[in-house]
N, C-alpha and C positions, 0 to 999 in steps of 0.2 A: 487795681490794675487797669491801665488805660488800653482800650482796644482801638487799633488803627485799621481802618478799612482801606484796602487797596483798590484804587480805581483803575480801570483799563480804558484807554482811549483808542479810537479807531481812525484810520485815514479814510478818505473817500473811496478808494479802490476796495478796501476790505469791506466797507459798508455795502457797496454794490454787490460784492460776492455773497455777502450774507443774505441780501434780498433775493438774488438769483437762486441761492441754495434753498430758499424757503424757510430760513431760520426766523425771519421777522414776520411770522404769521400768527394769527390767533390760534390758541391751542385746540379749540373745539371745532374749528373749521379752517379752510385753506385761504380765507381772505386775508389780505395783508393788514398788518397793524398800521395805524396812523402814527408814524414816527418820523422824526427828522434828525439829522446829524448836526449838532451844535458844539463847536469847539472840541470835536472828537468824541463827544458823548451822545449816545442814542437816547433821545428824549421822546416819550410818548406824548402825542398831541392830545389836547382836550377835545372832547366831543363837541360838535358844533350844533347849535340850536336853529330853530326855524327862522328866527329873525336874522341871525347871522347869515344863513344861506340866502335869504331873500335879498339882503343888502349886497352881498357879493354878486348875485345874479343881476340885480338892478344896475350896479356900477359897470360890470363887464359888458352887459348888453348896450348900455348907453355909450361907453367908450368905443366899443367895436363899431357902432354906427358912425361915430364922429371921425374916426381915424382912417377908415377904409383899409387900404393895403400899406399904409405908411408905418405900421408896426404890427407885431404879432401879439395878440392878447392871450395870455395863459392864465388859467384859473387853478389855484391850488397845485402848482407844479414847482419843482425845485430848481434852484440854480446852484452851481458848484462854486464854492469859495475855497480855493486850494489852501491847504491840503486837508483840512479837518472839519469842514462844515458843508452841509447841503440843506439849507433851510427851505421851507416851502412857504412862500407868501400866498395870501389869498388871491391877489391879482398881480401879474407882472406884465409890463409892456416892454417888449424886446425889439431890438433893431431887426429889420427884415432879413431873412435868410432864405435862400432858394430851397434848401432842403429842410427848413423849419427845425434846424438843430438836430437832425437825425444822426449825423456822424460825429458831431462835437457838441457836448452839452453846453447849455447857456451858462455864461459866467458874468461877473459884475460888469465887465466892459461892454457887454451886449445889452445892458439894461438902460431903458429910458426912465422907467418909474416902477417902484414897487409899492403895493398897497396892502396894508394889514388891517383887517376889520377886527376890532377887539370889543368884546363884552366882558366875559370872564377872564380873558387872557391879557388885559391891558398891561398889568405890571410886567409880565414876561415879555410882551412885545416891546415895551418901552425900555426896560432895563437890560434885556439880553439881545434881542434881535436888532433894535435900532443901532446900538454901538457896533454890532457885527456888520450891518450894512454900511455904516459910515466908514468904518475901517477898511472895508473892501472897496470903497469908492463908488457905491451906488449913488448916482447923482441926485435922485429925488425920492423921498419916501413920504407917503401919506399914511398917517395913523388915524383910522376912523374910530372915534370913541362913540360906540353905540349908545352907551348910557347917558352921555351928555349931548348927543346929537350934534357932534362937531367933528371937524377934520383938522388934525395938526399936520401942517406941511413943513417938511424938513428938507432943506437944500444946502448946497455947498459943504460936502462932506470933508472932514478932517479925521485923523485917527481917533476913534471912540465917540465922536459926536458930529453934529451938524452945526455950522456957524449961523445959519439962518433958520429960524423957526417962527411960524405964524399959525395962529389958531383961527379957523374960519367957522362961522356959525350960520344959522338960517339967514338967508338973504345975501350972503357973500358969494362971490364967484371966483373961480380959479381957472388957469389955462393949463392945457395938456402939454407936457414937456416933450413933444414929438415934432421934429423938423417938418416944415411944410404943412403943419396943422395949426390953423389960427383959431379954432373953436375954443370957447370958454364954456364951463359948466358951473352950475350953481350947486351949493351944498344941498339944497332942497331936491334938485333933480337927482343927485347922486344917492341921497339917503332916503328919499321919499318922505311921507308924512311921519311926524314924530309918533313913536309907538311906546307905550309904557312897557318896561321890561321888568 
């Protein structure tokens, strides 16, 4: 006898109501679970390690210094992709907003750049989140491969993928996709010295 499992999907509004109601919390304490909504499914996020945290901090601090007030830098915060996704990238550069998106959540059209730092999550980031961001029209995505100490730069989104992909390694430089910011950054500045993982 074949068993069919029924899956239930959620829209963004229902997902927000579940968070507000305290449904998405750890059982033994009231801290929120690390989850994100992807294609209507609530996905528990992987724990992040010390190297992952250090690289996210390094990148966000460097970019914040370089762009000043030309963009809002968010760390591990969601954007809304109507109607059934609310992924959390490690770093997002958003267009300036007077209220810092307090009254309207950030959406793909508000994004200059999304950065995913991946060590144990490379396959998920590449196979699930990259096509999601491309289809939503996120103009540029950097996938940081911690294990290879390189950055994949994805530009020119089309449904399901990016038309332009380049792999940058130690010694390479890239520019920040923020208007009125002419600064370039090196892979070494962004990732720091190579660390064995």
